[in-house]
Each structure stands twice: as structure tokens, then as C-alpha cells.
C-alpha positions in Angstrom: 117.2 136.6 155.8 120.1 137.2 157.4 119.9 139.9 159.9 122.1 143.7 159.3 124.7 143.9 161.3 125.2 147.7 161.6 128.6 147.4 164.2 129.7 145.1 161.8 129.5 146.9 159.2 131.0 150.2 160.5 133.6 148.0 161.6 134.6 146.6 158.4 134.2 151.2 156.6 136.4 151.3 159.9 139.7 148.7 157.9 138.2 150.4 154.7 139.3 154.0 154.9 142.3 152.8 157.4 143.8 150.6 154.2 142.0 153.5 151.9 143.7 155.9 153.7 147.3 154.8 154.1 146.8 153.4 150.9 146.6 157.2 149.7 149.2 158.7 152.2 152.2 155.8 150.0 150.6 156.5 147.2 151.6 160.8 146.9 154.7 160.2 148.5 155.7 158.8 144.9 156.2 161.5 144.1 158.1 163.5 146.6 161.2 161.6 147.1 163.4 159.8 144.0 165.2 156.1 144.2 163.3 152.9 144.2 164.1 152.2 147.0 162.4 155.0 148.7 159.9 155.2 147.3 158.6 151.0 147.2 160.0 151.1 151.3 156.8 153.9 151.9 154.3 150.8 150.6 155.1 148.8 154.1 153.6 151.4 155.9 150.1 149.3 155.0 150.9 146.8 156.1 152.1 147.0 159.0 149.8 149.3 160.1 147.6 146.8 159.4 149.4 143.9 161.5 149.2 146.6 164.5 145.4 147.7 164.2 143.8 143.6 163.0 146.0 141.4 163.0 148.4 138.2 160.2 145.2 137.4 157.5 144.8 142.0 156.5 148.8 142.1 157.5 149.1 139.6 154.7 146.5 140.6 152.4 147.6 144.7 152.6 151.1 143.2 151.1 149.4 141.4 148.4 147.5 144.6 147.3 150.4 146.7 148.5 152.7 144.2 145.5 149.1 144.4 143.1 149.0 148.3 143.4 153.1 148.7 143.0 152.3 145.8 140.0 150.5 147.9 138.3 152.0 150.9 138.9 155.3 149.5 137.7 153.3 148.2 134.4 151.5 150.8 132.6 153.7 153.2 133.9 157.6 152.7 134.3 158.4 156.5 134.2 157.1 157.1 137.8 160.4 155.2 138.6 163.0 157.2 138.7 166.0 156.0 139.2 164.9 152.1 137.9 167.9 149.0 136.4 168.6 149.5 132.9 167.1 145.8 132.0 163.4 144.9 132.4 164.6 141.1 134.0 166.5 142.9 136.6 163.0 145.6 137.3 161.4 142.2 137.4 163.7 140.8 140.0 164.5 143.7 141.9 160.4 143.7 142.1 160.2 140.2 142.8 162.7 140.1 145.8 160.2 143.4 147.4 157.5 141.7 147.2 157.9 138.8 148.7 159.8 140.8 152.0 157.2 142.5 151.7 155.1 139.7 152.3 157.5 137.8 155.0 157.9 141.6 156.7 153.4 141.1 156.9 152.7 137.6 158.3 155.6 138.1 160.8 155.1 141.6 162.6 150.6 140.4 162.0 151.8 136.3 163.7 153.9 139.2 166.7 150.3 140.3 166.9 148.3 138.0 167.3 150.1 136.1 169.3 150.6 139.1 171.5 146.4 138.6 171.5 146.0 135.5 171.9 149.2 135.8 175.1 145.8 138.5 176.4 143.0 136.3 175.7 145.6 133.9 178.4 145.2 136.4 181.0 141.5 137.8 180.0 140.9 134.0 181.1 143.2 133.9 184.1 142.0 137.0 185.5 138.3 136.1 185.4 139.5 132.4 187.7 140.9 134.7 189.6 138.0 136.5 189.7 136.1 132.7 190.3 138.3 132.4 192.6 137.6 135.5 195.5 133.5 134.8 194.2 133.6 130.9 196.1 135.0 133.4 199.5 132.1 135.1 200.1 129.7 131.4 199.4 129.4 131.0 203.0 127.1 134.0 202.7 124.2 132.9 200.7 122.3 136.0 200.6 125.0 138.2 200.0 126.3 135.9 197.1 123.1 135.8 195.3 122.6 139.8 195.7 126.4 140.2 194.0 125.8 138.1 191.5 122.3 140.2 190.0 124.4 143.4 191.1 126.6 142.6 188.3 124.0 142.4 186.4 122.0 144.9 186.9 125.1 147.5 186.7 126.5 146.1 183.8 122.9 146.4 181.5 122.7 149.6 183.8 126.7 151.4 182.6 125.3 149.6 179.1 123.2 151.8 178.6 125.3 155.2 179.3 127.8 153.5 176.5 130.0 151.7 179.2 132.1 148.7 176.3 134.3 146.7 176.9 137.4 147.0 179.6 134.8 149.6 181.5 132.3 147.0 181.3 134.2 144.4 182.4 135.9 146.6 185.8 132.4 147.1 187.0 131.2 143.5 186.4 133.7 142.7 188.4 133.1 146.0 191.3 129.6 144.4 191.8 130.9 140.8 192.2 133.3 142.0 195.3 132.1 145.1 196.5 131.1 143.0 199.9 134.3 140.8 199.7 134.7 143.0 203.4 131.2 141.3 204.9 134.1 137.8 205.4 134.8 139.8 208.8 131.0 140.1 209.9 129.4 137.8 212.3 127.2 136.3 210.6 124.6 137.0 213.7 125.5 140.9 212.8 124.7 140.2 209.3 121.4 138.4 209.4 120.2 140.6 212.4 116.4 140.7 212.4 116.2 144.2 215.1 117.2 147.4 213.4 120.9 147.5 213.6 122.2 150.0 217.1 125.4 152.3 216.4 128.0 150.5 216.9 127.1 147.5 215.4 126.4 150.5 211.7 130.4 151.2 212.2 131.1 147.6 212.2 129.2 147.2 208.8 130.6 150.2 207.2 134.2 149.0 207.7 133.5 146.1 205.1 134.3 148.8 202.3 137.3 149.4 203.7 138.2 145.7 204.8 136.6 144.3 201.1 139.7 146.8 199.2 142.6 146.0 201.6 141.7 142.0 201.0 141.8 142.7 197.1 144.6 145.6 197.1 148.1 143.4 197.3 145.7 141.1 193.8 147.1 144.0 191.7 146.7 143.9 187.3 143.1 144.5 186.7 141.6 144.0 189.9 143.5 146.7 190.1 141.8 149.5 188.7 138.1 148.6 191.0 139.3 149.4 194.0 138.1 153.1 193.7 134.6 151.7 192.7 134.7 149.3 195.7 135.4 152.1 197.7 133.1 154.8 196.3 130.0 152.3 196.7 128.0 153.3 199.1 129.0 157.1 199.1 125.9 159.4 198.0 125.3 162.3 195.6 124.8 164.3 198.2 128.4 163.8 200.1 125.9 161.8 203.3 127.3 158.7 202.6 129.7 156.3 203.7 133.0 158.9 203.1 132.6 162.9 202.5 132.9 162.6 198.9 130.0 164.2 196.7 128.9 164.8 193.1 131.6 164.0 190.1 134.0 163.1 192.3 132.7 159.9 193.1 133.8 157.5 190.6 131.4 156.9 188.1 131.5 152.9 187.9 130.3 153.5 192.4 127.9 155.2 190.7 126.3 152.9 188.7 127.4 150.5 191.2 125.9 152.2 194.0 121.8 152.4 192.0 122.3 148.8 191.2 122.9 147.3 194.7 120.4 149.3 196.4 118.2 147.7 193.7 119.0 144.8 194.3 118.9 145.4 198.0 115.1 146.5 197.8 113.4 143.4 195.8 114.9 141.0 198.0 113.9 139.9 201.3 116.3 140.5 204.6 115.6 139.3 208.6 114.3 143.0 209.1 112.3 142.9 206.1 110.1 142.2 203.2 110.7 142.6 199.7 109.6 145.4 197.5 108.2 145.0 194.3 110.4 145.6 191.6 108.7 148.5 190.2 108.3 150.6 194.6 112.0 149.5 193.7 112.0 151.9 191.1 109.9 154.5 192.7 111.6 155.4 195.2 114.9 154.7 193.0 113.5 157.7 190.9 112.7 160.0 193.9 116.8 159.4 194.6 118.4 161.2 192.0 119.8 164.5 192.4 120.5 163.4 197.0 121.5 159.4 197.4 121.9 158.6 193.5 123.7 160.5 189.8 120.2 161.8 188.0 122.1 160.7 185.0 122.4 157.5 186.3 119.2 156.9 187.4 118.0 157.9 183.6 120.5 155.3 182.6 118.5 152.9 185.2 114.6 153.5 184.2 115.5 153.1 180.7 117.2 150.1 181.4 114.2 149.0 183.1 111.8 149.8 181.1 113.1 148.1 178.1 114.0 144.8 180.7 117.2 145.3 181.0 117.1 144.5 184.4 115.3 141.1 184.4 117.0 138.5 185.3 117.7 134.5 186.6 117.2 133.8 189.6 120.4 131.8 190.7 120.6 129.5 192.4 123.0 127.5 194.9 
């Protein structure tokens, strides 16, 4: 038995309501405007809007539906078209020409939309390719690469629980994959030091955030949107983080990334300590709500944890 898809039904309903609304507007204007050409031109509106919103197929179907509606109008109530030509042959010739032009315009507009969407998909694929190339730079440090991979999955799961979708989810994923790229300029001795860092070493480690932003700044495009997220992912909710920024002044994406980053750090083995269990790490993050972390983000994290959304496959490289 096929599974009931609420999202697909909602999308269909949205399409139907849009088209019905446009037809209703066009029909209502029939009574406000005089002249056959003015009336017929109104029916270009549904086709153009359908092409812009849904693409070529919907635009052509909408144009055909418009032709059918006008056909019924002319057939049953020809008196509604006040300035009709004198002979039936002239009426039908003009109607056929109008219908043909309407379908051709809808097809052309829909084709432009589809090509634009295809171009957008190609740009998105290029973006993902650049993202993977940048990821390869991080590969010199296997811990950082695996850590970034897991953090991207954790952050995406938390963001999804907070209602994020589309580009916002993609920005979260990209920021998580690249948030530690500034560590490329930090020596392996410091990255893998087993003893406690000195004050100077800790300041050097803190600089990886600014270095990462400087490294990515020339890229531009969609990646430019993730720079504020990367810059703020070590800021704490109470203002005691790397920068003196607190609360809602920290981008919400960075607040999500912060929780995901800490959770993975706590549950991973490091040279200076062994990994905690996921439940121990969850408890620490829960205690940090309101100080280190945004309470709303922590709530989303706990929900994702409870439903198993933070159980990710281990990356082997």
C-alpha cells in the first residue's frame, strides 16, 4: 500500500489554489473590462505565473486549461464578449489564433524557467564540487576531516529539528564541513599535543577561526554566506567565547554549529583525553544551556538525540 505523502499533497494543493486564484481573477476582470482583446489577454496571466512558479509543463497545461475555459465561455455565453466580430468564422479564427499564441507563450516562458532552473542546478553542483575540493585541503589532518564530517551531520539534524530547510540547511552543512579549515596553518605538534595548552598556544589555536574566514573570503558566491557562521561558531551564548558576542547577536546557524561541534569533540578520542559516552556528552551540553549554548538549540539537540538522529555512520579514511 503506497505511503501517504502529506508534503506532496500540500504542494499539489498549493499549485491548485494558485491556478484557481489566477483564473478567478481573470474571470472577475471579464466583467470590469470591455473589449474582446482585453478580456482574452487576461488569460495570459495564469500561464505566465504558472511558468514562473512551476515550469514548462505546468505553464502549457495552464494555457490549455485557459483555452478550454474561454471555449466554454464563447460556446455557451457569447454575449459576454461585447466586441465580438460579426461572423462566427471570424470569431473562431481569432479564437484559434489567440489560443495558439497563448500556448506558445506559455511554452516559451516555461522553457526559460526550466533552463534557469537547470543553470541553478549546475551552479549548485559546481558549489558542491568546490566544497569537496576545499575538504581535501583538510585531509592532511584525519581527525579534523572526520570531525568536520560528523559535525556537518549533527548540525544538519539539529537545524532540521528547528525547522530549517533548503539553502539554510545547506549553509549549515557547508559551514560545518569548513569550520576548522583555519587549522591548516596550525602545526601538527600543537594540534596533537597531549598536555594542556599554554596561554600562548591557546591563543594560537583560537586564531584558526579568523584564518579560516580569511582563507574562504575570496571564494564568494554561496560560500560567502557561511563566513559569519564559521567566524562565530566558538562564541558562547553568555558572551564568554572567543569573541564578546552573546545571545541573539550570534547567528543562529553558529549557535547550532557550536552544539554540534562540542558534542562531537566530547564523544571523540583526543590525545589529551578519552572520549565520553554520548549520554555523558548530552548531559554536559544540557547543563550548558543558557551559558555556553542557546537553550532553544539545546532543546532541538535533545530532541534529535532522543529520536536517534545523531547516530551517524563512522567515516573511514
